[in-house]
N, C-alpha and C positions, 0 to 999 in steps of 0.2 A: 045747662048752666044753673048754678044755684040761684034761688029766688032773691037772696039778699044782694048778690052781685048784680043781678038784672036790675033791681030797683035802684041801686047805687049809681049805676052807669046810665040809667034812663035819661038823666038830665044833661048828658054830655060828659066830656072828659073830667075825671076826678083828680084832684090835687092830693098827692101823698106828701111824705115828709122828706127830709134831707139826711145828711150823715149823722151818725150818733157818736162814733169813736172820737172824732176830733172835738165834738162838743163836750164830751166827758173829759178829754184831756185838758181842755180850757178850764175845767172845774177841778183839776188836780189829779186826774188819773195818770199814773206813771206809764210811760211807754213800756210795753211788755207785761204789764200787770193784767189781771183778769177783769175785763170790764163788767162781766155778768155778775161777779161777786159783789159789785156795788149795789145791787138790788137789796142785799142784806145789810151792807155796812154804810151806804150813803144814799139811801132811798130818796132823800129830799133833793139831792143834786140830780139824780136820774129823772125825777119828776119835773125838775126845772127844764130839762132838755125837751121832754115831751110837751110840756105846756108852751114852751117857746114856739114850737112848730104849730100847735093848735091855734095859738094866738096870731101866728103869721098867715093862717088860712088853710092849713092841712085839713082835708076832709077825712083822711085816713092817716093814722099815726102808728108807727111800729113800736117795738118793745126792745128793751135792752136784754135780749135773750139769744142773740145770734150764735154764741158759742156755748149755750147752756145745755149741751148734751153731755152725758156722763163720760163719753170718750175724750172730749176736749177738757172737761173739768177735771178729769183724772190727773192731768198735767199739773194742776194747781192744788191737788189733794182734796178736791171738792166733789168727787164723783157721787158721793152719797147725798149731796145737797142738790142734785140736778133738778129734781121735781120741784123742790121748794123755790129754787132760784127762778125757774121758768114761771111758776104760778105767780110769785110775787112780782116778777117783771111785768106781767099782764096787769096785775092789780094797780101797779104804779101808773102805767099809761092810762088805765081807765080813770083813775083819780084825776089825772092831768086833763083828760079829754072832757070829763064832766058832762058827757052826753052830747058834746058839740062835734065830736069826730068818732069814727069807727076805729076800733083797735084791732090791727092785724098783727098777730104774734109772729116774730121773726125766728126762723130756723135756718141756721147755716150748715155748711158741710161738717162731717164728723171729724175731719182732720186725719183720717186714716184711709188708705187706698184699698178699695175692693179688689181691683185688678191685680194688685201685688200680693193679695192673699193676707194682708195684715189683719183683716177682719172678715168674718163671714156675713152673708146677707141676713142671717137670723139674728146675729148679734146687733147688726146695724138697725134692723127692724125693731128690736127691743129698745134700743137707745132712743130712736126717733119716736117710738110709741110712747115711751115714758114721758118724753118732753111734750108731745102733742096732748096727751091726757092732762098733764099739769096745766098747760095753756088753756085748755077747755075749762078746767076747774077754776082757773083765774078769771074766766068770763070773756075770753077772746071772741071777737066777732068773726074772725077768719084766721087762717094760718098762711104765712108766706114762707115758702122754701126758696131761699135766695143764694146767689153767688155760687151756683153749682156748675161744675165743669164735667162731671161724669153723669150721663143720663141714667145709668143704672142706679147710682146712688140717689139721684133725684127722684126716680120712680119708687124706690124703696121708701123714701121720705113721704112722698105723696100718698102711697098706700097706707102708711102709718097714720098720717094726718087725717085722711078720709074717714078712718074708723071713729073719729070724734063726731062725725056728722056736720062739722063746720065746713064752709067753703075753703078751697085750697088754691092758692096761687103758686105756680112753679116758675122760677126765674133763673135763667142760665147766664153765665158770663162768657161772652164771645170776645176773646182777646188774642187769638192766635191765627196763624196762617197769613199769607201775603196780604189779604184784604181785611184781616182782623174780623173774619166772619165765621170763625170756628171756635169751639171751646178748646181748652188745653188738651182734651182727649180727641180732638179732630171732628167733633160733632157739629153739623151745620144747623141753622135755624129750622130747616124743614125736618131733619131727623129728630131734633129735640121735640118739635111739635108732635110728631107721630108717636114717639115713646111716651111723652108726658100726657097726651090725650088718652092713650091706651091705659095709662095708670089711673086716670080719672081726675086730672087737674081741671078746675073750673075756669082758670084764667092762666094765660101763658105769657112769659115775658123775658126781659133781659135787664141785668143791672151790672154795674161796676165794669172793670176791664178796660174802658176807654172813655174818651170825652164824648160829649153829646153829639158832636158833628158826625161821629161814626154810627150813631144809633138810628138815624133816619132810614138808612138802607136795611138795617136789621129789622126794624119795626115793620117796614113794608113787606119783607119776606115772611116774618112771623104771621102778619095779618093775612097775607095771601094763602097761607097754609092752613088756616083754621077759621072757624066762625066764632071762636071764643074771644072774650075781651083780651086786649094786650096791655101788659104792665111794663112800663119803661122807667128805669132809674139810672141815669147816666152820671159819670164823674164830671167834676168841674174842670174839664180839659185834662191835659196830661201832667202828672206831678213833676216838679223840679226839686232837687235837693239844694237847700240854701242853709248854710251853717249847720249841716247835719240834720236839718228838719225837712220833712216832706211838705212842700208848699204847692198849692194849686192856684195858678195865676188868673184863671178865667173869672170875670166878674159876673154877678147875678144877671146883669143886663145882657151881657154877651151870651150867657147860657140860655136865657129866655127867648133870644132871637130865634132859636130852633124850635120853639114850642109849636108855632103854626104848622111847620113842616112835619112834626111828629103827629099832630092831629090829622093832617092830611094823609099820612102814612098808615093811620089806623089805630093810634094809641088811645086807650080808654082810661089808663091811669098814668099820670106823669108826676115824677118827683126827682130827687137827686140822690146820688150815692157819694162816694168819697169827695171831700172838699166842699160840699154844699152846706148851706146854713139856712136859718130861718129867712134871711134876706132873699135867698134864691126862691124859696116858697112864695114869698110875697110877689116877686117878679113873675113867676109862673102864673099865679092867680090873676095878676093884673093883665097879663098877655091873653089869658083865656077869656077874661071878662070883656076885653076889647074885641 
């Protein structure tokens, strides 16, 4: 395990941040627009999101770089700005953190399917490598590869991220199968741990895909399969569509009720994904303090 991760987790579970997309939308980001481009056009508003999480008690804050790989940015005509968008995204979160929190740079899926042959592993490796180097240049403390459903793609991303020398978190989305304990590609927590450990991830976990009530069992299985720290970022329950908008009904208090069970199941990092806000972070922090 990377020394920085060891030191960070030595004092017990670490509080991470919550959702970014919904926070940016509250500040005017259009649905369907490119959130990552805001690092260049609306840096002040992006910084507000990161600062709100740090002030709520996040010990680790992510970055507005989830889709800042050249393959996704190409859809918005921004492929040539990928490195700049990733680097600046890290710099924005670092400014907001002001030394009070670690900055873990976010890398999401490429948006293209390896198994369908839409892209080759070399091209994927290049895209993730470009993003990871830019994040390291921006001063990231670690890289989080998140919301992955294909363990091969996740492994390629881990390999690319490791070349920076930074600690690497690899987080899969388990949202499929009768028990919602497989990724869209049919991967179990145990299979994910095996592949991602072989790729060299320092920390393994799960985010998105379902509400926090489903994460306790997943956390337990991940923890049983590895001695590495476990990263958990659950959604605020299941989304409902109200007036054409996606709404998450779970309250911060209801969400935080599951925190003790997650700690017992072996979680080392706890935060929120879709639908969670700085208020959720405050509640997680309070629950852990007690």
